[in-house]
PABA-320033 format. One line per 4 residues: their letters; for each residue z, y, x of C-alpha. Coordinates in nm, 3 decimals. Layout:
N
a = Z:Y:X; ...
***
This chain:
389
mpdt = -0.121:15.761:-5.261; -0.486:15.652:-5.295; -0.606:15.504:-5.624; -0.653:15.141:-5.522
sanl = -0.827:15.051:-5.852; -1.089:15.322:-5.789; -1.135:15.200:-5.431; -1.180:14.845:-5.555
reti = -1.443:14.956:-5.810; -1.635:15.145:-5.541; -1.617:14.844:-5.307; -1.746:14.604:-5.573
karl = -2.019:14.848:-5.673; -2.137:14.899:-5.315; -2.147:14.523:-5.250; -2.337:14.455:-5.574
iqrl = -2.594:14.726:-5.496; -2.645:14.577:-5.152; -2.693:14.234:-5.309; -2.940:14.364:-5.570
rgyp = -3.178:14.477:-5.298; -3.255:14.113:-5.221; -3.303:14.001:-5.583; -3.644:13.972:-5.751
letr = -3.685:14.196:-6.055; -3.537:14.061:-6.380; -3.303:13.825:-6.191; -3.004:13.729:-6.405
lpsi = -2.672:13.821:-6.247; -2.365:13.598:-6.257; -2.137:13.651:-6.556; -1.856:13.906:-6.547
rvla = -1.597:13.628:-6.525; -1.774:13.469:-6.226; -1.799:13.806:-6.049; -1.435:13.881:-6.127
refd = -1.328:13.556:-5.955; -1.559:13.627:-5.660; -1.418:13.977:-5.602; -1.062:13.884:-5.703
aayl = -1.069:14.162:-5.959; -0.986:14.208:-6.325; -1.248:14.142:-6.591; -1.231:14.506:-6.709
tvng = -1.281:14.636:-6.355; -1.603:14.436:-6.306; -1.721:14.524:-6.655; -1.676:14.894:-6.571
vlke = -1.878:14.855:-6.252; -2.164:14.690:-6.442; -2.158:14.973:-6.696; -2.199:15.225:-6.414
lewe = -2.485:15.023:-6.266; -2.652:15.017:-6.608; -2.617:15.394:-6.648; -2.771:15.445:-6.304
gyvq = -3.064:15.217:-6.385; -2.994:14.924:-6.155; -2.933:14.663:-6.423; -3.004:14.598:-6.788
rvpr = -2.738:14.438:-7.007; -2.877:14.233:-7.294; -2.631:14.126:-7.566; -2.572:13.748:-7.575
rgtf = -2.813:13.697:-7.283; -2.651:13.852:-6.979; -2.709:14.118:-6.714; -3.046:14.146:-6.538
lasr = -3.182:14.342:-6.245; -3.373:14.632:-6.404; -3.745:14.567:-6.416; -3.869:14.892:-6.268
ertv = -3.965:15.041:-5.935; -3.679:15.210:-5.758; -3.564:15.312:-5.414; -3.202:15.236:-5.330
mkdv = -3.091:15.533:-5.120; -2.816:15.495:-4.865; -2.573:15.733:-5.038; -2.623:15.541:-5.365
qtgt = -2.520:15.224:-5.185; -2.182:15.375:-5.106; -2.120:15.436:-5.475; -2.021:15.799:-5.410
tslk = -2.315:15.966:-5.586; -2.334:16.006:-5.964; -2.687:16.054:-6.093; -2.795:16.325:-6.333
tvvf = -2.956:16.183:-6.646; -3.283:16.259:-6.823; -3.286:16.154:-7.190; -3.622:16.032:-7.327
aypn = -3.633:16.024:-7.709; -3.924:15.861:-7.893; -4.003:15.691:-8.228; -3.900:15.327:-8.252
yfsy = -4.241:15.184:-8.341; -4.505:15.023:-8.121; -4.713:15.271:-7.924; -4.870:15.177:-7.592
stws = -4.923:15.544:-7.508; -4.549:15.612:-7.556; -4.461:15.306:-7.349; -4.691:15.436:-7.072
rvhh = -4.513:15.771:-7.066; -4.171:15.606:-7.057; -4.289:15.384:-6.771; -4.404:15.684:-6.565
aeel = -4.087:15.873:-6.652; -3.879:15.582:-6.516; -4.067:15.595:-6.187; -4.035:15.972:-6.148
avkh = -3.668:15.963:-6.245; -3.600:15.724:-5.959; -3.803:15.928:-5.711; -3.614:16.244:-5.807
rral = -3.277:16.069:-5.804; -3.226:16.083:-6.178; -3.121:15.820:-6.429; -3.329:15.772:-6.745
lefk = -3.166:15.711:-7.082; -3.390:15.604:-7.372; -3.310:15.721:-7.725; -3.511:15.541:-7.994
mnrd = -3.557:15.729:-8.320; -3.575:15.537:-8.648; -3.683:15.653:-8.992; -3.347:15.810:-9.068
ttyk = -3.279:15.949:-8.721; -3.238:16.326:-8.702; -3.276:16.553:-8.403; -2.914:16.653:-8.463
glcd = -2.817:16.298:-8.367; -3.013:16.330:-8.043; -2.855:16.666:-7.967; -2.506:16.530:-8.040
lvrg = -2.574:16.255:-7.786; -2.682:16.509:-7.524; -2.381:16.735:-7.586; -2.148:16.436:-7.564
redv = -2.253:16.363:-7.206; -2.183:16.581:-6.905; -2.455:16.427:-6.687; -2.768:16.524:-6.887
cgvi = -3.000:16.755:-6.693; -3.304:16.746:-6.922; -3.453:16.595:-7.236; -3.802:16.456:-7.308
vtpi = -3.898:16.421:-7.673; -4.196:16.239:-7.822; -4.143:16.367:-8.177; -4.193:16.169:-8.492
pntv = -4.523:16.326:-8.608; -4.496:16.653:-8.799; -4.115:16.675:-8.780; -4.055:16.961:-8.536
drag = -4.002:17.295:-8.708; -3.854:17.628:-8.605; -3.501:17.503:-8.672; -3.568:17.204:-8.447
islf = -3.681:17.429:-8.162; -3.363:17.635:-8.202; -3.158:17.315:-8.195; -3.326:17.196:-7.875
dslg = -3.287:17.542:-7.721; -2.913:17.536:-7.787; -2.859:17.235:-7.560; -2.862:17.451:-7.247
vpvv = -3.090:17.212:-7.055; -3.474:17.201:-7.035; -3.639:17.016:-7.324; -4.003:16.907:-7.308
lttp = -4.206:16.783:-7.606; -4.488:16.539:-7.522; -4.707:16.676:-7.799; -4.879:17.011:-7.855
cdlv = -4.645:17.253:-8.032; -4.702:17.627:-8.070; -4.340:17.672:-8.177; -4.213:17.619:-7.821
algq = -4.299:17.985:-7.763; -3.995:18.067:-7.976; -3.753:17.891:-7.740; -3.622:17.982:-7.398
rvws = -3.575:17.629:-7.261; -3.840:17.435:-7.454; -4.190:17.338:-7.335; -4.472:17.117:-7.457
vstd = -4.692:16.899:-7.238; -4.985:16.713:-7.392; -5.345:16.605:-7.363; -5.600:16.883:-7.410
wfra = -5.696:16.760:-7.756; -5.973:17.019:-7.800; -6.140:16.875:-7.491; -6.084:16.520:-7.617
gylq = -6.255:16.588:-7.950; -6.537:16.768:-7.773; -6.603:16.474:-7.539; -6.593:16.220:-7.823
akyl = -6.842:16.402:-8.045; -7.069:16.496:-7.756; -7.087:16.134:-7.645; -7.199:16.014:-7.988
leag = -7.445:16.301:-8.039; -7.608:16.235:-7.702; -7.642:15.870:-7.808; -7.860:15.984:-8.098
heal = -7.617:15.974:-8.390; -7.657:16.239:-8.655; -7.406:16.140:-8.925; -7.057:16.136:-8.775
ayiq = -6.714:16.082:-8.929; -6.367:16.164:-8.797; -6.117:15.908:-8.930; -5.763:16.053:-8.943
hept = -5.572:15.725:-8.968; -5.263:15.807:-8.760; -4.963:15.993:-8.912; -5.042:16.354:-8.998
apdr = -4.996:16.577:-8.691; -5.179:16.911:-8.729; -5.093:17.028:-8.375; -5.299:16.737:-8.243
qepl = -5.556:16.677:-8.517; -5.668:17.039:-8.562; -5.769:17.095:-8.196; -5.939:16.754:-8.197
lrgm = -6.145:16.866:-8.496; -6.229:17.203:-8.340; -6.352:17.026:-8.027; -6.578:16.796:-8.231
rqam = -6.724:17.090:-8.420; -6.785:17.279:-8.097; -6.988:16.987:-7.963; -7.186:16.976:-8.288
reag = -7.263:17.350:-8.274; -7.389:17.315:-7.918; -7.612:17.027:-8.031; -7.753:17.234:-8.316
wrqr = -7.577:17.050:-8.599; -7.387:17.206:-8.887; -7.011:17.166:-8.915; -7.049:17.000:-9.254
dliv = -7.247:16.721:-9.088; -6.909:16.594:-8.965; -6.724:16.404:-9.237; -6.344:16.414:-9.214
adak = -6.164:16.119:-9.376; -5.789:16.181:-9.396; -5.584:15.873:-9.484; -5.259:16.073:-9.522
tqpw = -5.080:15.811:-9.311; -4.703:15.837:-9.272; -4.493:15.738:-8.969; -4.437:15.361:-8.952
ddsr = -4.742:15.294:-9.174; -5.000:15.051:-9.034; -5.278:15.277:-8.904; -5.515:14.979:-8.879
eaae = -5.505:14.934:-9.254; -5.565:15.306:-9.308; -5.863:15.303:-9.071; -6.011:14.994:-9.234
eqtr = -5.986:15.144:-9.583; -6.137:15.480:-9.483; -6.419:15.312:-9.289; -6.501:15.083:-9.579
kllt = -6.526:15.380:-9.814; -6.754:15.571:-9.577; -6.986:15.280:-9.508; -7.007:15.189:-9.875
ggqv = -7.076:15.539:-9.997; -7.294:15.696:-9.729; -7.513:15.670:-9.423; -7.253:15.731:-9.152
taai = -7.372:15.576:-8.825; -7.073:15.651:-8.601; -6.705:15.735:-8.630; -6.431:15.882:-8.412
yesf = -6.089:15.719:-8.435; -5.749:15.846:-8.324; -5.641:15.531:-8.142; -5.746:15.179:-8.051
rgiq = -5.559:15.051:-8.357; -5.804:15.252:-8.567; -6.092:15.084:-8.386; -5.949:14.747:-8.484
ggar = -5.944:14.842:-8.852; -6.281:15.018:-8.843; -6.459:14.732:-8.669; -6.315:14.485:-8.920
aarl = -6.445:14.693:-9.212; -6.790:14.716:-9.053; -6.802:14.341:-8.992; -6.699:14.256:-9.349
lgrr = -6.977:14.483:-9.478; -7.237:14.319:-9.254; -7.279:14.614:-9.017; -7.342:14.542:-8.651
vped = -7.137:14.729:-8.390; -7.273:14.932:-8.216; -7.632:14.887:-8.340; -7.565:14.988:-8.704
fnlv = -7.230:15.157:-8.663; -7.076:15.286:-8.342; -6.714:15.372:-8.268; -6.533:15.587:-8.014
atgl = -6.159:15.647:-7.994; -5.871:15.802:-7.808; -5.780:15.536:-7.553; -5.474:15.386:-7.383
gndd = -5.463:15.052:-7.559; -5.355:14.863:-7.245; -5.726:14.846:-7.158; -5.785:14.616:-7.457
etyf = -6.088:14.837:-7.520; -6.267:14.669:-7.228; -6.218:14.323:-7.378; -6.318:14.421:-7.730
nppi = -6.653:14.281:-7.844; -6.843:14.499:-7.777; -6.637:14.705:-7.528; -6.526:15.036:-7.677
ttvd = -6.586:15.378:-7.524; -6.276:15.598:-7.526; -6.149:15.938:-7.423; -5.825:15.859:-7.244
prpd = -5.515:16.074:-7.199; -5.358:16.070:-6.852; -4.990:15.993:-6.909; -4.903:15.991:-6.540
aeie = -5.033:16.348:-6.498; -4.855:16.455:-6.818; -4.521:16.316:-6.703; -4.565:16.491:-6.366
lvfa = -4.586:16.819:-6.557; -4.290:16.718:-6.774; -4.071:16.668:-6.466; -4.195:16.996:-6.318
clla = -4.056:17.167:-6.629; -3.730:16.971:-6.612; -3.667:17.019:-6.241; -3.801:17.372:-6.188
pakq = -3.813:17.545:-6.527; -3.808:17.894:-6.374; -4.142:17.825:-6.203; -4.324:17.751:-6.530
htkr = -4.522:18.055:-6.641; -4.651:17.910:-6.967; -4.476:17.725:-7.246; -4.767:17.496:-7.338
ltve = -4.921:17.282:-7.066; -5.218:17.049:-7.111; -5.387:16.775:-6.911; -5.761:16.708:-6.919
pvlr = -5.855:16.370:-7.073; -6.110:16.132:-6.922; -6.421:15.989:-7.090; -6.456:15.618:-7.020
vrad = -6.794:15.478:-7.119; -6.770:15.101:-7.130; -7.108:15.019:-7.291; -7.418:15.215:-7.385
trna = -7.447:15.265:-7.762; -7.816:15.171:-7.771; -7.847:14.944:-7.470; -7.624:14.639:-7.423
ealv = -7.771:14.535:-7.086; -7.456:14.572:-6.879; -7.108:14.713:-6.889; -7.110:15.069:-6.762
erde = -6.792:15.257:-6.689; -6.795:15.631:-6.627; -6.510:15.879:-6.592; -6.582:16.241:-6.678
glpg = -6.343:16.532:-6.634; -6.407:16.898:-6.575; -6.644:16.988:-6.286; -6.457:16.989:-5.960
eptl = -6.146:16.822:-6.106; -6.012:16.492:-5.979; -6.028:16.214:-6.237; -5.842:15.888:-6.273
nnwh = -6.067:15.591:-6.224; -6.008:15.266:-6.413; -5.651:15.362:-6.507; -5.434:15.106:-6.675
s = -5.080:14.990:-6.632
***
């Protein structure tokens, strides 16, 4: 005898999916009780259907507010409409503090998950979250086909790699990590930070600056900061400068600290005690702190003190006064590589994959005539022009 309750759930689900196609994004759905009356079904039956739709990415359920059509691009395939297909899930774990670059990667992961018929489950890590908790979540679900991890800075060790490797599904870290070579199912995908540091220092040296500083105001992350520093020193060697002409100011910032405050303090110390004319910052938040310190000390930006940073601040850099030149990661290209590792791990012949960053010059350091925007990648490589979300 057929399970009539299961048939009813599938019928309700198929009808709701068909209805969702005509709703604008973020539309609020009727309450569970209203839907239960409409479909002549029990409250628990409708609630179960909405849970399934949430797992598959169609809707978002917000406590005390209601259920909303998920605000993301998606294609509703015909077999999904029948309610007969269960989606495999990709888990995306990342620190629970504001980061536009992390948000960008999650956004692109959502899009690719839909295009590859996967659901995306976000796992936000707090100060006391351990990777064991993440792994317990993955092991407790039968639908997980891969895991993306943006680690809390400087928290992945050999034991962590072994833990990830034990999950039996591909795991990709969105940060450089040499330790992935020790795992069988673990990869890292990141910006080419050596290239980023090289482009930042070269830009300032070509603008005529001789006394440069590298402000380490973000949480300590040697796998990212050390290649950045090597790239800066390579540019200085090519320009005929000594490595010691680059001042490194390390704020010893911890996760969840305000990196703007750290950047402001380090910049103030440098400008008070020396003749630094330009500085490289690790993010746009550092630019905010550095520019504030320069302004309070009566230094003009960029005439007396110029700044360059790693970008992806929601293009706020363009609207800064003056506009800020950045070297931007390419999160869309990174997430493409991440999904290549998740979907076809056997085809990946290297454990560490990198993506070339892009130099975006928004204003000349010595000439404020007009806004100039230039994208520079490697010769012969395609670049992303004017990228922002």
